[in-house]
C-alpha positions in Angstrom: 35.6 47.0 -23.8 35.7 45.3 -27.3 32.7 44.1 -29.1 33.5 40.4 -28.1 33.6 41.4 -24.5 30.1 43.0 -24.7 28.6 39.8 -26.3 30.4 37.5 -23.6 28.5 35.7 -21.0 29.6 36.2 -17.6 30.1 33.6 -14.9 31.4 33.8 -11.2 34.3 31.3 -10.5 33.7 30.1 -7.0 36.1 27.0 -6.7 38.8 25.3 -8.5 40.4 21.8 -8.7 44.2 21.5 -8.3 47.0 19.1 -9.1 49.4 18.7 -6.0 52.3 20.6 -7.9 54.4 23.4 -6.8 54.3 25.0 -10.0 51.4 27.6 -10.0 51.0 27.4 -14.0 50.3 23.7 -13.9 48.2 23.5 -10.6 44.7 24.3 -11.7 42.9 21.6 -13.5 39.2 23.0 -13.3 37.3 26.0 -12.5 33.6 26.0 -11.2 30.8 27.9 -10.0 27.0 28.4 -10.0 25.1 30.0 -12.8 21.8 28.1 -12.9 23.1 25.1 -11.6 26.7 23.8 -10.6 29.1 24.1 -13.6 32.7 23.1 -13.9 35.2 23.4 -16.9 38.7 22.4 -17.4 41.4 24.9 -17.5 42.0 24.4 -21.4 38.0 24.8 -22.0 38.0 28.0 -19.9 41.1 29.5 -21.7 39.4 28.7 -25.1 36.2 30.5 -24.2 38.0 33.6 -22.7 40.3 33.7 -25.7 37.2 33.3 -28.2 35.2 36.2 -26.3 32.3 33.7 -25.5 32.9 33.9 -21.8 34.2 36.2 -19.1 34.8 34.8 -15.8 35.3 36.7 -12.5 35.8 35.9 -8.9 35.5 37.8 -5.5 38.1 37.9 -2.9 37.8 38.5 0.8 37.9 42.1 1.8 37.9 43.3 -1.9 35.3 46.0 -3.0 35.5 44.9 -6.6 35.2 41.5 -8.3 38.5 40.6 -10.3 38.3 39.1 -13.8 40.0 36.0 -14.7 42.5 36.1 -17.7 44.8 34.0 -19.6 48.5 34.1 -18.5 51.4 32.8 -20.4 54.4 31.2 -18.5 57.9 32.1 -19.2 57.9 28.5 -21.0 54.9 29.6 -23.2 52.1 27.4 -21.3 48.9 29.1 -21.1 47.1 29.3 -17.5 44.5 31.0 -15.7 44.9 33.9 -13.3 43.2 36.9 -12.0 43.8 40.5 -12.9 46.8 41.9 -10.8 48.2 38.5 -10.1 51.9 38.0 -10.4 54.3 35.2 -10.3 54.3 35.2 -6.4 50.7 34.7 -5.7 47.6 33.5 -7.5 44.0 34.4 -6.3 42.5 31.5 -7.9 44.5 29.1 -6.1 43.0 30.5 -2.7 39.5 29.3 -3.7 38.1 26.2 -2.2 38.1 22.8 -4.0 35.2 22.0 -6.5 33.2 19.0 -5.6 
């Protein structure tokens, strides 16, 4: 764990907003959850907060014993996107979350 990660705030992602696109790298527009009230960030803001070490995001998956961390992925075209640890090109745990209000 780096120094930045130990100072990072942590929040659970409980919902996402998606575009109706087949490309998983371009689908998520926002992530959201509940810290001390409802919150929602654009994908770009969430990526910036992860890369700066300001925030760490995680989610829980059905049947999983441990939460999984959200990380920044880079598509083969160089576009940044959000994914969870262990995701690959054929599945995306964030896309399985419900829609944010």
